[in-house]
C-alpha positions in Angstrom: -37.3 -49.7 81.8 -36.9 -52.8 79.6 -39.1 -53.9 76.7 -39.1 -57.3 75.0 -40.1 -57.8 71.4 -39.9 -60.5 68.8 -37.4 -60.1 66.0 -35.9 -61.9 63.0 -32.2 -62.2 62.4 -31.9 -61.0 58.8 -28.2 -60.6 58.6 -25.0 -61.7 60.4 -21.4 -60.6 60.4 -18.5 -62.5 61.9 -15.1 -61.1 60.9 -12.8 -58.1 61.1 -14.2 -54.6 61.2 -12.6 -51.6 59.4 -9.9 -51.4 62.1 -8.9 -55.1 61.9 -10.7 -56.0 65.1 -12.5 -59.4 65.1 -16.2 -58.8 66.0 -19.7 -60.0 65.3 -23.1 -58.4 64.6 -26.6 -59.7 64.3 -29.0 -57.6 62.2 -32.4 -57.7 63.8 -35.6 -56.8 62.0 -38.9 -55.9 63.7 -42.2 -54.7 62.4 -41.1 -51.4 60.8 -37.5 -51.0 61.9 -34.3 -52.8 62.5 -31.0 -52.6 64.4 -27.7 -54.4 65.0 -26.5 -56.2 68.1 -22.8 -56.9 68.7 -19.7 -54.9 68.2 -17.6 -56.4 71.0 -14.0 -57.3 70.3 -13.5 -61.0 70.0 -9.7 -60.7 69.9 -6.8 -58.8 71.4 -3.4 -57.5 70.3 -0.4 -59.8 71.2 2.7 -57.8 71.7 5.0 -60.8 71.2 3.6 -61.8 67.8 2.6 -58.3 66.9 -0.8 -59.3 65.6 -4.3 -59.7 66.8 -5.3 -63.1 68.2 -8.7 -64.4 69.1 -9.6 -64.7 72.8 -11.2 -67.6 74.6 -14.1 -65.4 75.6 -14.5 -64.1 72.1 -14.9 -67.6 70.7 -17.1 -68.6 73.7 -19.5 -65.7 73.0 -20.1 -67.1 69.5 -20.9 -70.5 71.0 -23.3 -68.8 73.5 -25.2 -67.0 70.8 -25.6 -70.3 68.8 -26.8 -72.1 71.9 -29.2 -69.3 72.8 -30.8 -69.2 69.4 -30.7 -73.0 69.0 -28.6 -73.5 65.9 -25.4 -75.4 65.2 -23.5 -72.9 63.0 -23.2 -69.2 62.3 -24.9 -69.4 58.9 -27.9 -71.0 60.6 -28.6 -67.8 62.5 -30.0 -65.9 59.5 -33.8 -66.3 59.3 -34.2 -67.3 62.9 -36.7 -65.6 65.2 -35.6 -64.4 68.6 -36.8 -62.4 71.6 -34.9 -59.2 72.1 -34.8 -57.1 75.2 -34.3 -53.3 75.0 -33.4 -50.9 77.7 -32.9 -47.1 77.0 -33.3 -47.7 73.3 -30.5 -50.3 73.0 -30.6 -54.1 72.7 -29.4 -55.5 76.0 -29.8 -59.2 75.4 -31.3 -61.8 73.0 -33.3 -64.9 73.8 -34.7 -68.0 72.3 -38.2 -67.5 70.9 -39.8 -70.3 72.9 -37.4 -71.5 75.6 -36.5 -69.3 78.6 -32.8 -69.0 77.4 -31.2 -65.5 77.2 -27.7 -64.1 76.4 -26.2 -60.7 77.0 -22.9 -59.7 75.4 -22.4 -56.9 77.9 -22.9 -59.3 80.9 -20.7 -62.0 79.3 -17.8 -59.7 78.5 -18.0 -58.0 81.9 -16.7 -61.4 83.3 -13.4 -60.6 81.8 -12.7 -57.6 84.1 
């Protein structure tokens, strides 16, 4: 069962996590509680160069989030209001507050398989 609520993006993270993996998170605040959305790897390990390199899908996911929310840059996300869909207690996708425009990281990255 899904549930849609309004939320404000109160924080953003785009960078390397504690394991050196490039990732992103949006901190979402609701009336009385908050959560994070993200955590997908935006890069992969290149055996030839022996370092992590960003993937096309990783960068495109950033663009899709910007387009969905309606901003031009990552810094512009903070303070924006969005629609958030929950299923089984987890955020499944985010959407524009007014327009019928939605984005799901899970669905997006499942294209890679």
